[in-house]
C-alpha positions in Angstrom: 137.1 135.1 147.8 136.9 131.6 149.4 139.0 129.4 147.2 138.5 126.2 149.2 134.7 126.2 149.3 133.4 122.6 149.5 130.4 121.5 147.4 127.3 120.0 149.0 127.9 116.8 150.9 125.8 114.1 152.5 125.6 113.7 156.3 123.9 111.4 158.8 123.2 112.3 162.5 122.1 110.1 165.3 121.1 111.6 168.6 118.3 112.4 171.1 115.9 115.2 171.9 114.7 116.0 175.4 110.9 116.4 174.9 110.7 118.9 177.8 113.5 121.3 177.1 114.0 120.6 173.4 117.7 120.1 174.0 119.4 118.0 171.3 122.2 115.7 172.0 124.3 114.3 169.2 125.8 110.8 169.6 127.2 110.2 166.2 127.8 112.0 162.9 128.9 110.7 159.5 129.5 112.3 156.1 129.7 111.5 152.4 129.8 107.8 151.3 129.8 106.5 154.9 126.6 108.4 155.7 125.0 107.1 152.5 126.1 103.5 153.3 124.9 103.6 156.9 121.5 105.0 156.0 120.9 102.7 153.0 122.1 99.6 154.8 119.5 100.2 157.5 116.8 101.0 154.9 117.4 97.9 152.7 118.0 95.6 155.7 114.6 96.6 157.0 113.0 95.8 153.6 114.7 92.4 153.6 113.5 91.6 157.1 110.0 92.8 156.2 109.9 90.4 153.2 111.0 87.5 155.4 108.1 88.3 157.8 105.7 88.6 154.9 106.7 85.2 153.5 106.1 83.6 156.9 102.8 85.3 157.2 101.7 84.2 153.7 102.6 80.6 154.5 100.4 80.8 157.6 97.5 82.3 155.6 97.8 85.6 157.6 97.0 87.8 154.7 96.1 90.7 157.1 99.6 90.4 158.5 101.1 90.6 155.0 99.2 93.8 154.4 100.2 95.3 157.7 103.9 94.5 157.3 104.1 95.8 153.8 102.3 99.1 154.6 104.4 99.8 157.6 107.8 98.5 156.8 108.6 98.4 153.1 110.1 101.7 152.1 108.8 102.1 148.5 105.1 101.5 147.8 105.9 100.3 144.3 108.4 97.6 145.6 106.0 94.6 145.2 105.1 95.5 141.6 108.7 96.1 140.6 109.7 92.8 142.1 106.9 91.1 140.3 108.2 92.5 137.1 111.6 90.8 137.8 110.0 87.5 138.8 108.0 87.3 135.7 111.0 88.2 133.5 113.0 85.5 135.2 110.2 83.0 134.6 110.4 83.8 130.9 114.0 84.5 130.1 116.3 82.3 132.1 118.5 82.0 135.2 121.0 84.9 135.0 119.9 88.1 136.8 122.0 91.3 136.8 121.2 94.5 138.8 123.0 97.8 138.4 123.3 99.2 142.0 122.1 96.1 143.8 123.0 97.5 147.3 122.2 94.5 149.5 120.4 92.5 146.8 117.1 92.8 148.6 115.4 92.0 145.4 116.1 88.3 146.2 113.7 88.4 149.1 111.3 90.5 147.2 111.2 88.1 144.3 110.9 85.2 146.6 107.9 86.7 148.2 106.3 87.4 144.8 107.0 83.8 143.8 105.3 82.5 147.0 102.4 84.8 146.4 102.0 83.7 142.8 102.4 80.0 143.5 99.8 80.2 146.1 97.1 82.0 144.1 98.2 81.9 140.4 100.4 78.8 140.0 99.8 78.6 136.3 101.9 81.7 135.8 105.1 80.3 137.2 105.8 76.7 136.3 109.3 76.6 137.9 110.7 78.4 140.9 112.8 81.2 139.4 114.9 81.3 142.6 116.3 77.8 142.1 119.7 77.9 140.5 119.4 81.6 139.6 122.8 83.3 139.3 122.7 86.8 140.8 125.1 89.4 139.6 125.4 93.0 140.8 127.5 96.1 140.3 127.8 98.7 143.0 130.5 101.4 143.6 130.4 100.5 147.3 132.6 97.7 148.4 130.7 97.7 151.7 127.4 96.9 150.0 129.1 94.4 147.6 130.5 92.4 150.6 127.3 92.4 152.6 125.1 91.5 149.5 127.1 88.2 149.4 127.2 87.7 153.2 123.5 88.1 153.6 122.7 85.6 150.8 124.9 82.7 151.4 122.3 80.2 150.2 122.3 81.8 146.7 124.8 82.1 143.9 125.7 85.8 144.3 128.6 87.6 142.7 129.2 91.4 143.0 131.8 93.8 141.7 132.7 97.5 141.4 133.7 97.2 137.8 131.5 96.0 134.9 134.5 94.3 133.2 134.7 91.8 136.1 131.3 90.4 135.4 129.7 88.7 132.3 128.8 90.9 129.3 125.2 89.8 129.0 122.4 88.2 131.0 118.9 86.8 130.8 117.3 89.5 132.9 118.7 92.9 133.7 117.3 95.5 136.1 118.0 99.0 137.3 116.1 101.6 139.1 115.8 104.9 137.4 117.7 106.8 140.1 120.6 104.3 139.8 120.8 104.8 136.0 120.9 108.6 136.6 123.9 108.0 139.0 125.8 105.7 136.8 125.0 106.6 133.2 126.0 109.9 131.6 126.1 109.3 127.9 124.2 107.8 124.9 126.5 104.8 124.4 126.7 103.9 128.0 122.9 103.8 128.3 122.6 101.8 125.1 125.2 99.3 126.3 123.3 98.8 129.5 119.9 98.3 127.8 121.4 95.7 125.5 122.8 93.6 128.4 119.7 91.6 129.0 117.5 89.4 126.9 114.9 91.5 128.7 115.9 94.6 130.6 113.5 96.0 133.2 113.8 99.6 134.2 112.3 103.0 134.8 114.0 106.1 133.5 113.8 109.9 133.1 115.3 112.3 130.6 115.2 116.0 130.3 113.0 117.3 127.4 115.4 120.2 126.8 119.1 120.2 127.6 121.1 117.6 129.4 121.4 118.3 133.1 123.7 117.6 136.0 122.0 118.0 139.4 121.9 116.6 142.9 119.0 114.8 144.5 117.7 113.9 148.0 120.3 111.3 148.7 123.1 113.7 148.2 124.2 112.0 145.0 124.9 113.7 141.7 122.9 112.6 138.8 122.8 113.2 135.0 119.7 113.5 132.9 120.2 113.0 129.2 118.6 115.5 126.9 115.7 114.4 124.7 117.9 114.5 121.6 120.5 112.3 123.4 117.8 109.8 124.5 116.4 109.7 121.0 119.9 108.7 119.7 119.9 105.8 122.2 116.4 104.7 121.2 117.3 104.7 117.6 120.2 102.4 118.4 117.9 100.1 120.3 115.6 99.9 117.3 118.5 99.2 115.0 119.5 96.3 117.2 116.2 94.6 116.7 114.6 95.5 120.0 112.2 98.1 121.3 111.1 99.8 124.5 107.6 98.9 125.8 106.3 101.2 128.5 103.4 101.5 130.9 100.5 103.8 130.4 101.8 106.4 132.9 104.8 107.2 130.6 105.1 110.9 129.8 105.9 114.3 131.2 106.6 114.8 134.9 104.4 117.2 136.8 107.1 119.9 136.3 106.9 119.4 132.5 110.7 119.4 132.3 111.4 115.7 132.2 109.8 112.6 130.6 109.5 109.4 132.7 108.7 105.8 131.8 108.6 102.4 133.4 109.2 99.6 130.9 111.1 96.8 129.4 113.6 96.5 126.6 113.5 93.4 124.5 112.4 91.8 121.3 108.8 91.8 120.3 108.0 88.2 121.0 109.4 88.2 124.5 107.7 91.6 125.2 104.3 90.1 124.2 104.8 87.1 126.6 105.8 89.4 129.4 102.9 91.8 129.0 100.4 88.9 128.7 101.7 87.3 131.9 101.7 90.5 133.8 98.2 91.4 132.7 96.9 88.0 133.7 98.7 88.3 137.1 97.2 91.7 137.7 93.7 90.8 136.7 93.5 87.6 138.6 95.2 89.0 141.7 92.7 91.9 141.8 89.7 89.6 141.3 90.7 86.9 143.9 92.8 88.7 146.6 91.4 92.2 146.8 92.6 92.9 150.3 96.2 92.2 149.5 95.9 93.8 146.0 94.7 97.1 147.5 97.9 97.4 149.6 100.6 95.6 147.5 99.7 97.3 144.1 100.6 101.0 144.3 98.9 102.1 141.1 95.6 100.6 140.4 94.5 102.8 137.4 93.6 101.0 134.2 96.0 103.4 132.4 99.0 102.2 134.4 98.4 98.5 133.5 98.2 99.2 129.7 101.4 98.8 127.7 102.6 100.7 124.6 105.6 101.1 122.4 107.7 104.0 123.7 107.4 105.9 120.4 103.6 105.8 120.5 103.3 107.6 123.8 106.4 109.9 124.2 107.3 112.4 121.5 111.0 112.0 120.6 111.0 114.4 117.6 
């Protein structure tokens, strides 16, 4: 029996391959949190640099260049739409923005690009620059990322921490990627507390339709999927607090039929209506007037995706 067997761990290799002989030469090798930090620092720094280039191209009227940079350099094809969600939420709700797992706070550049794009083509949607005087707050377990998030955004008001207690209890806009929530949240109360932090909380999320599940994903991180019954308990608490969850039309079962997924917002009805109206107008006008950029920057173009519903109307929680 092997009593000291180690569980799966992350690793990062850097090396070269001789194309003639196929010989591999390893120059550097990192494991665990350092492997994750080195990989993600490069990935998110590349996104930030791409958005700087896209902003410059937009100002020069080089829409073809915007399309080229986004398609070749930005890691996630849904990044522009997700940043547009954040920008519109900020334009409605206020000046305090919080992200769970902000890494390098690349959303600042992403939102700046979306603001420039909107001001140029749809100025009636954003009266005021949501970047001016915005207070940016972020939580990350990596002190490495927390330090560099600040260093890379010296012109902004950025505060990061590893502990939630070191930051304010509530904000105007809150955001988290679904994968980050699966890393960080492993209970009903913890998820509810997070959803209540924002006047409007923007997120995507998945839960298991059967039992709760601990597993590991492609980044090497362990994640926790709440069961449907656990998520239902959280949703009931959201409703009791006077809010609801509004989701896009793609909400529902994953292809494997084991998990439900949604992209949405958590807020009160009046603010939800304003957000949905603004986003619908942005989508329709952008598609009608800037089709070349729309085709590349908008990852999901189906009518279904751009419709919104109350969560309980599209996902069975019974």
